[in-house]
C-alpha positions in Angstrom: -36.9 -61.8 62.5 -35.1 -58.5 62.0 -31.6 -58.4 60.7 -28.8 -56.9 62.8 -26.8 -55.5 59.8 -26.9 -51.8 59.0 -27.4 -51.8 55.2 -24.8 -49.5 53.7 -24.9 -51.0 50.3 -27.3 -49.7 47.7 -28.4 -50.6 44.2 -25.8 -49.7 41.4 -22.9 -49.7 43.9 -19.7 -51.4 42.8 -18.8 -54.1 45.3 -16.2 -56.8 45.7 -16.8 -60.3 47.2 -14.5 -60.8 50.2 -15.3 -64.4 51.1 -16.7 -67.6 49.7 -16.1 -69.3 46.3 -16.4 -66.0 44.4 -13.8 -64.2 46.4 -12.1 -61.2 44.7 -14.9 -60.8 42.0 -16.2 -57.3 41.4 -19.6 -56.3 40.1 -22.5 -53.9 40.3 -25.3 -54.5 42.8 -28.5 -55.3 40.9 -30.8 -55.8 43.9 -30.7 -55.4 47.7 -33.0 -57.5 50.0 -32.7 -55.9 53.5 -35.1 -58.3 55.2 -32.8 -61.3 54.4 -29.5 -59.2 54.4 -28.7 -60.3 50.8 -27.6 -58.6 47.6 -27.5 -59.8 44.0 -24.3 -58.8 42.2 -24.0 -58.7 38.4 -22.0 -61.7 37.0 -21.3 -63.3 40.4 -22.8 -66.5 41.9 -24.6 -67.9 38.9 -27.3 -70.5 39.7 -29.2 -72.8 37.3 -33.0 -72.9 37.3 -35.3 -75.2 35.4 -38.1 -73.4 33.6 -41.2 -74.9 32.1 -42.3 -73.6 28.7 -44.7 -70.7 29.1 -45.7 -67.5 27.3 -42.8 -65.7 28.8 -40.3 -68.5 28.1 -41.4 -70.3 25.0 -38.4 -72.6 24.9 -38.2 -73.6 28.5 -35.2 -75.5 29.7 -32.3 -74.5 32.0 -31.5 -70.8 32.5 -28.6 -69.3 34.5 -29.1 -66.2 36.7 -27.4 -64.4 39.5 -28.1 -65.8 43.0 -28.1 -63.9 46.2 -24.9 -63.3 48.4 -25.0 -62.4 52.1 -24.3 -58.7 52.7 -21.5 -59.5 55.1 -19.6 -61.2 52.2 -19.3 -58.0 50.1 -17.6 -54.6 50.5 -18.0 -51.4 48.6 -15.2 -50.5 46.2 -14.1 -46.8 46.4 -13.8 -45.1 43.0 -10.7 -43.2 44.1 -8.9 -45.9 46.1 -10.1 -48.8 43.8 -10.0 -51.2 46.8 -12.7 -52.5 49.1 -13.2 -50.1 51.9 -15.3 -49.5 55.1 -18.1 -47.1 54.7 -19.1 -44.3 57.2 -22.0 -41.9 57.3 -21.8 -38.1 57.9 -24.0 -35.1 57.6 -22.9 -32.2 55.3 -23.4 -28.5 56.0 -26.6 -28.4 54.0 -28.1 -31.2 56.1 -27.9 -34.1 53.7 -26.6 -37.5 54.9 -23.9 -39.1 52.7 -21.8 -42.2 52.8 -18.0 -41.8 52.7 -14.9 -43.9 52.3 -13.1 -44.3 55.6 -9.8 -44.8 53.8 -9.6 -41.5 51.8 -12.7 -39.5 53.0 -14.1 -39.5 49.4 -17.9 -39.1 49.3 -19.5 -42.2 47.7 -23.0 -40.8 47.1 -23.5 -38.7 44.0 
């Protein structure tokens, strides 16, 4: 099943959660899964996993890690505005496609 969301969020973007139990938390995107329309945000939505002792985890036990959040529940934070903003795409004179903030027209791609 193909998702109907246009993925405008990329790895290392700063995003803010806009709905759910982690509303208003900000963090950096660690991973994007476009097939499931999910992102993993740093220090948001911690889940607990039980790990058996192995060569990678000698101790075993319970570890906490970030869980996925649906992409519709996060918005990119503009560096200039410092608020969650809608993102548009445009083509520059040299032919490169970039994302821009629809609030202040600042280019988000570096």
